[in-house]
N, C-alpha and C positions, 0 to 999 in steps of 0.2 A: 518478553512481557506477555502475560496472559491476555487473550482477546476477550473483550466483553461481548457476550452474545446478545442478540436482540431481545431474547426472553429475559435475560438478567437486567438489561437496560430498562425494559418496561416495568419489571418488578421493582427496580430501584427508583423509578421515576417519581413514585408517590412521595418519596423522601427528598428528592433533589429537584423537584419541580419548582420553577420560579414563577410565581403568579403576580399579576399587577393589574391595577385598574386606574383609569384616568378620571379624575374629578376636576373638571375645568381643565387647567393646564398642569395639575399636580399628579404625581405618580408615586405609588408605593414601591416601585421597582428600584433596586439599588442602582445608582449611577456612579458609585465609587470605583475608579479604575483599578484599585487594589483588590477588588472583590471578584471572584470567579463569576458570581451570579450577575454581575453587571454586563458580562459578555455573552453568557450562555443561559438558555432555558431548555430543559429537557422535559418534554410533555408526556402525559400518560400513554399516548399511543406510540411512544418511542421516537417521535420526530424531535428535531432540535431547531431552535431559533438562535441565530447569532446576531449580536448587536454591535455595530461598529460606527464610529463617528466619521471615518473616512468613507468616501463615496466612489462609486464606479463611474468614471467618465469615459468609458470605452476601453478600459485597461484590462477587463476580464477578471476583476476582483470578485465579482459575484459568483464565479465558479472556483477560483483559486483558493479563496478563504474556506469555503465549504470542503474542498479537497483536503486542506490541512487539518480541519476539525475532524472530518470523517476518518482520516488516517489515525488520529490519536484516540478517537472514541470507538472505532470499530463499527461505525454506522454507515449505511449507504449514503452516497452523496445526495441522491434525490429525496432523502428524508430531512435534508437540512435547508432552511430558508434563512435569508439575511434581511435584517432591517438596518438601513444605512442612513446616516446623517439626519437623525431626528433628535432634536435637543431634549425632548421629553423622555426618550427611551434609550438613547445610546450614551455611554460614558464619554466624556471629553478627553480623548487621547490625541487630539490634533486633527488638522485638516488634511486634505489630499494635496500632494505635491512632492517633488523631489524623488519620484519613484519609491515613495515610502509606504504605499498602500499595503504591500506585503512585507517589506523589510522591517517595518515597525508595527503597523496595524495588524497585519496577518500574524506576525511573530508573537505579538501580545496575546492574541486570541488563541493561537496554537498552544502557547504556554498555559493559558487558562484551561484549555481542554486537557492537556497533559496532567495538570493539577487535579482536575475532576476525575480523570481516569484513575490516577493513583489513589484518590480518596475512596473510590468504589472498590478498587483492588484490596485496599487495606481495611476498609470498614464494612464492606458488603453493602447490602441494600439500605443500610442506615446512613449512608454517606450524605453529607450536606454540601450544597454549593455556596452556602454563606460562609465561605472561607477565603483567605487571602490567596491570590495567585502566587504560586511558588516559582521564582525564576530558575530554581534548581531541579524542578520536577523533570525527570528524564523523558526525552522525546523518543519516539520509535526509532529503532535502528534502521538506517537507510537500506540495509540489506533485506529488510522485511517489508519494504514499501509495496503496497498493492494499489494505492490510489494516487499518491503523489508521483508525478512523472508521467501521468497518463493524459492524453489529449481528450478529455471529457468535454462534450459540447457545452457552450455557454448557454445558460437558461434564458438570457435576455434576447438572444438573436432571433428566434422565431417570431416573437412579437414585433420586433423592429422591422423584420423583412416583410411582414404581412400587414403592417399598418395598425396592429392592435395595441401596441405600446402607447400608453397615455403619457405624452411628453408634457412638460409644464405649459407649453404653448397651447395644448389641447384642453388643459384643466380649467375648471370653473367652479365657483361656489355660488350658492343661492343668493340672489339679490345683488350681485356684484355690478359695479359700474366699470366702464372701460375708460382708461386714461391714456392721454398722450402728452408728453412734455414738449413745450414750445421752446426750442433751443435759441439762445442768443446768437446773433450773426457773427460775433467775435467772442473768443474764449473768456475775456475779462470784461465784456460789455455790461453796463448797468441798465436795468429796465426803467424807462422813463414814463411811458403811458400805455394804457391798455384800453382799447375800444371794444367793450363787451357787446355793443350793438351790432358789431360786424358779423356775429354768428347767431343773431336772433332768429334767422330763418331756418336754422338747423334744429329739429325737434329735440328737446330734452338735453341740449348741450349747454354746458356752463364753463366759464373761465374760472380758474382757481389760481390765486396769487399768494405767495408768501415771500416778501422781499423781492429778490430778483428771480425767484423760482416762479415760472409761469407754466400752467398746464390747462388742459381741458378734460372734462369728464362727460360721459354720455351713457345712456342705457344701451346704445347700439355701437358696436365697434366702428363701423363705417362712418357713423355720425361723428365719433371722436376723431377719426382721421381727417374728415372734412373740416371739422372745427379747428384742428391744429393748423391746417393749411390756410384757413380763411380768417383766423383771428388777427386783427390788426393791432400791432404794438410798435412802439418806438424804443430804440436803444441808443446808448451812448457809443461813441467810437472807441476803439481800443486797438492799438497796433504795437505790440511789444514783443512779438516773436521775431527771431532772426531770419526766418525763411529757410526752407530745406536746402535751397541751392547754395547757401553759404554756411551750412551746418558744421562742416569740418573745422573751418577757421573759428567759428563761434565757440565750439567746444574747447579748442586749444587755447583760446583767449579768455575763457570764463574763469573768474577767480577760484582759486583752489582752497577748499576747506582744510585739507591736510594731505600730506604725503605719507604713504605707508609702505614699509618694506614687506613684501610678500614672501620672497625667496632671497636668501643671501648665502651663497655657497662659494667658497674660495675667494678670489680677488679679481673681479672682472676688470677693474680699472688698470691693474698691472698686466693682466694676461692678454687682454684684447690687442693692445698695440704691438705685442710681440708675435701675433699670429702671422702665419705665412700669407693668408688672404683675409681681407675684411669686407663684409657686406653690410648694408643697412637698407631698410625699406619702411614704408608706412602703410598700414592696412586700416580699412574703415568698414564698419558694419552699421547700417542705418536703423532708424526707428522702424519698428514693424508692428502691425496690428495683430490682434488675436484672430481676426477675420472669421469669426464663427459663421457657419453657413446659414444658420437661422438667427436673427437678432434676439437679444436677451429679452426675458419676460419674467414677471414676478406678480404675485397676488398677495395682498395684505388685508387682514381684517382686524382693525384696531378698535378695541372697546376700552371703556374706562378701567375695567378691572382685569383685562386679559388681552393678549394679542397673538395672532397666528399669522405667520409669513411662510409662503411657499416659494422656494427659490432653487435655482440650479447652482448655487454657490458651492465651492469646493471646501468651505469651512463654515458649517452651520453654527457651531458654538461661538466662534469668533465673530461672526456676523451678528448673532443675537446680542452679544455683549456690546458691540458697537452701536446697534440700533437702540438698545435700551439707554445707553449713555447719551446719544445725540438727540433722540426724540422723546425722552422721558417716558418710555414704555414701562408697563408694569414689571416689577422685578419679582424675586422670590419664586422663580419657576413659572411665573404666569405669562411669560412671553415665550412662544414656541416657534422655532424655525424648522421646517420640514423640507428635506431635499426631494426634488422631483427631477428626473432626467431632462436635459435640454440639449441644445446643440453643443458640439465640442468646444471646450473652453481653453484647454492647454495652458492653464495658469489663471492669473487674476484678471479676467476680462471684465465686462460690464455687468456681470450678474449681481454683485453686491450693490452697485449703483442703481440698477433697475429695482432691486428690492427696496432701497431707500426711497426711490420715487414713489413706489406703491404705498409704503408706510406713511410718508408725509401726506399724500393725497387722501388716504383712508382716514388719517387723523383729522384732516381739515374738513372733509365732507361727511364724516361720521357714517361711513358705509364701506363695505368691502370693495376694493378697487383692484382691477387687473391692469397692469402697465405693460404694454408691448412696445419695445423699441422698434424703430424703423431702420432701414439700411443706413441712412445718413447718421442716425444715432450711433449705430454699432461701429462704423468706421471712423466717424468723426469724434466720438466721445469716449470710446473704450480706452483705458490706460494702455500705454504702449510698451513693447519690449524696448529696452534702452538702446540708444546709439552708443557705439564704442569706437575709440580711436587708439591705435597702437603703433608705437615706434619700436622697431626691433633692429638689433644689430648683433652680429656674431662674427667669429673668426674661425678659420680652418688652420690646422697645423700642417706640417710638411707631409704627413701621411694622409691628408684629406679627411681628417676627423674633426668634429666640432671641438674647438679648444676653449671657447668662451661664448657666453650668450647673455644678452640684456634685453628685457622687455620693459618699456614704459607705457602705461595705459592711462587714458583719461576716461573715467567712468563716474556716473552720478553718485553722490554721497548716499550711502544706505542709512537713512534716518530710521531708527527702530520705532515700531508702533504700528497701529492699524492704518491702512491706506485711507487717505481723505476721501470723503463721499461728495460727489458733485452736488446733490440736492441740498446737503447741509450748507455747503459754501454759498450756493445761490440764495438760500433762505436766511443767510446771515447768522447761522448757528456756529458758534466757536468750536473748533476742533483742531487737533494736532495734524500737521501736514507731513505725515511719515512718508517715506519712500521705501518700497520693498522690491527692488529690482532682482532679488535673488543673488546667487553666488557668482556675480559678474567678474570676480577676480580669479576664479578657478580655471585650471588648464591654460594658464598664460606662460608656463615654463615648458621646455621641451621634455618629453617623456623618455629621454635617452641619457646615457651616461656622459655627462658633460662636467668637467672638473670645476668650472667657474660659471656660476649662474647668478644673475641678479634680476629680480622682478620688482618693479615699483608701481604702486597705484597712486595716481593723482586724483584724489576725490574732489570733483568739481562741486561747487556749492549749489548750483541750480541746474535744473533740466528744462530744456525748452518746452517739452511736453510732459504731461503727467505720465508716470511710468509704473509698471508693476512687473511681476515675474511672467515671462512668456517661455514656453517649453524649452528646457535646458538653458535658462537665462545666463548669458555671458559666455557659456562654453562654446557655442557655435562660432561666435565672432573671434574668441581667443584661439580656438583650435584652427580656424581659418588662417589666422596670422601665423601661428606657430608652425603648422604643418605645410603651408605654402612656402614659408621662408626656409623650412628644412629642405624643401625641394630646390629652392634657389641655391642653397649651399651645396646640395648634391650636384646640381648642374655646374656650379663653379668648380667642383672637384672632378668633374668629368665622370661621375659615378652613376650607376643605376640607382634610382631613388629608393628601391626596396633594399638592395644590398647595402646602401649607405646607412639606412636605418638599423638594419640587423647588426651592423658592426657596433652599434651603441646600445644593444639590448642584452640583458642577462636573465630576465625573468622568464621562466619556461612558459608561463601562461600567455605572456605578451608575444613571445616568439611563435607560439602555436597559432594564435589568431592571424598574425601576419602571414605565416606560411599557408594557412588554410584559405584565406581570402584570395591570395595571389595564385594559388594552385587552381582554384575554382575558375578564375578568369583566364587562365593560361598565360600567365605573365612570363615574358621572355626578357632576361636582363639586358639592358642597354641604357645609355644615357638619354636624357631628355634635353631638348625637344627633337621631334622628328616630323617637321611640318610638311614634308613632301606628299604625305598620304591623304591629307585632309581629314584625318581621324587620329585620335590619340587615346592614351590610357593614363589614368592617374591613380594615386594611392594616398591614403592617410590612415594614421593610427592614433587612437586616443585611449588612455585609461581614464575613465570618467572620474573627475575630481582627484586624479592621481592616486586614487585609493579604492575605487569601486570597479565597475565593469571594464572588461577588456574588449575593445571593438576595433576591427580593421575593415576598411572598405576599399575595394578596387572598382574602377569605373571606366567604361568605354564611351567616348563621345565622338560626334562628327560635327564639323563646322562648315556651313555653306559659305564658300569664298565670295560669292556675289552679294548675298544679303547679310552675311555675318551671323545668321541664325545658328544657335547652338542646339544640338539634339543629343540627349542622353540615350544611348542605346541599351546599355546593360550595366547592372550593378551587382557586385558580389559582396557579401558581408559575412564575416566570422564573428560570432558574438558569444562571449563568456560572461554569464551573470551568476556564477555559482550554482546553487541548487535550482533546478527547473521544476516548478510545480505543475504547470500545464504547458507543454511544448507549443500547442497550436495558439494559445493565447499570447505567448511570448512572440511567436512568429508574426502574429498580427501586429503586435506593438512595434517590432523592429521594422517591418515593412512600412507601417504608418510613419515611423520616425524618418525613414529614408524619403518617402514621398513628400511629406510636409516640408522637409528641409530642402529638397530640390526646388520646391515652389518658392521658399523663402530666398534661396540663393539665386534663382533665375529671374524672379519677377517682383518680389514684394519690397516695397519701400513707401513709407508714409511721406506724403508731400504736404507742405503747408506754406502759407504766405505769412505776412506779418500779423494776421488776425486769427486765422483758424486753419484747421486741417482741410485740405482741398481734395484729397483722395478719398472720397466718400461713397464710391460705388465700385462695382466690379470692373468697370472700364478704366477707371483711374487707379484702381488697386487690384490688378489682375493676379490670379493664382494659377497654379499648374492645371492644364486641361487634360482630359482623358487621352487624346492622341499623343500627348507628350510623355505619357507614362512609360518608363523603360521596363525591360525584363529585370526582375529582381530574384536573386538566389541567396538564401540565407542558410548558414551552417550554425546550428546551436550546439555549443559545447557544454555538456552537463557535468556538474560536480556535486553529486548528491550528498557528499560528505562535508560540503562547505556551506556557509550561510547564503541566504538569498541576497542578491545585490540589486534586484529590481531591473525593469526593462522599459519603463515609460519614457525615459529621456535619453539614455546613453547613446543610442545609435544615431541620434541627431548630430552629435558633436563633430564627427569627421567628414560629414557629407559635403559641405561646401568646400572644404579644403581639397578633397579628392576630385571634386568637379573642377576647381580652379587649376589643379595640377594637370588634369586631363586636357583642359583647354590649352594650357601652355605647351603640352606635349604635341598637340595637333597643329598649333599655329606659331609657336615661338613668342606669343604675346602673354605677358604676365598681368593678370587682372588682380588688383589689390583692393578693389572696392566693390561691394555687393550693392544691388543685384547685377548679375551678368546677363543683361537682356540680349544684347547683340554685340558683335565685334566690329571694329572698323572695316570698311570695304578693303579687301585684300586682293581683289581681282587685278 
């Protein structure tokens, strides 16, 4: 394909320039996802602007997408800028999640760039971008790549490292007030009385009430904090939670909405009793918080004829639609949601709820309002990653191979729709109570050649706590059960855990990551456990969703026999996600997946009594500390001829399983419930 020179691009730009202007909240720029000009603007100086509804929450999208566009257009990467998550400027092609930033969002924009390039090649300088994006427009040949596959530095890192980046928490608008929500003492409590005189000594602080929604606003943020603490209010009692200490029994005994067959291969009921050996076990994964290091924040400026909301939401367009519906905000493009970076969210944390708090307050006080959550808001009120309960049983044949496998899982019913907003519930605004826990049924079957497999999901009607998607929803807990139980089967067969798995694998890409990760850690075949050394090694393999990334993880741990403390020494990971756009960005993602999931596996569990969440600070909800961080080695396996599979979630899935297997190897103790804080005293 002919390369478009910079001179040709500038000459052509007068014809293919996309111009727009904002009048209030309206724009003349196309937002039609079918049109090339919705995604790209080529300016007279040869620079390019990319418009994308998906946002960079630390994934490196702000460099990877420009690399893809630069490759197709023949433009230098530093000449490309990105506008992300602005409902007035970006076409709605979905929010961020499921590692889809590049696999879908980036792929759409790359195809638009390829369409634009072909238009220029065919029509010369008279080419227009007001054309439909062609899914068949040819992409550059991987053999000719000069930009894709390079570790070009991320443009956002210097500002973040030097304190120059304006996070949402730093942002302000003229004349705004500061708001704090006064939370009820129990999740379902009703507001009885409010004594506004209790804050009369705090200058310019006022109480704001709408139904059971109670908040304070002030011109000064510290005044708002003081007022939220000193405002006297009475609430009804409410004690309808089961308590986290009896959560497993509660889940198993919760009424079932429906049973669903997820995998049905062969005849498990006939094959399992005929197995030479049979095993069964129960695994449990707890509720977990998103645990953003900085609490959520939002700003809203609601007027009669227009509204603007600044949020760190991962889905600006979906949030806009929901806010318009719930709070009667102006429609027809007159409500605008603008993404600004915040603390890591890793899914649907409290960002949308904070935005709703700000919208409701701004509407009530007729002023721009900034709402900053506090730590107790973040841990106590963010929607949680769902709890999971899994019963697994399997059989071995006379040759020590898995002959039959069954998984039964109890998971919260996935009610479609937009997740319910706390402020709307408290204010008495009717809304659907959707649940969006993500793909909680994925990776619940073994990724090996087993002739008889049965996986059943028992969709429970209710969840004790409000839930949403948390990084790799469902996959970590499912892979924990599947890969640890696979180790149990290997131990019963007297086989090396890796050799046992390889006997059931035929996919060359799967075999390649298994061999690479174990070679990196120096794996020597032998059965587990080997508790005489006080140290152990573990392994786990996952193909994400049984259709995407191939990931293998090996791990070395030590266990203090007196205290029971678990220390992760070293982790090796082989990661195959198809085409690699930016190796360094993927490396950061994989390392982050490993570190965060070690934290979730070792420490994190939401605790609650009959009324409320009680793990509302870092003491009661600890996370991984710097001294606990292990050495991590990652091998990235590139397939430039294959599609991108994404890297934001996949490497999380096998981590807890590899850790559990390493603990078993070191101690002979099989942990089937996360988190693995300590082991019983073995001295």
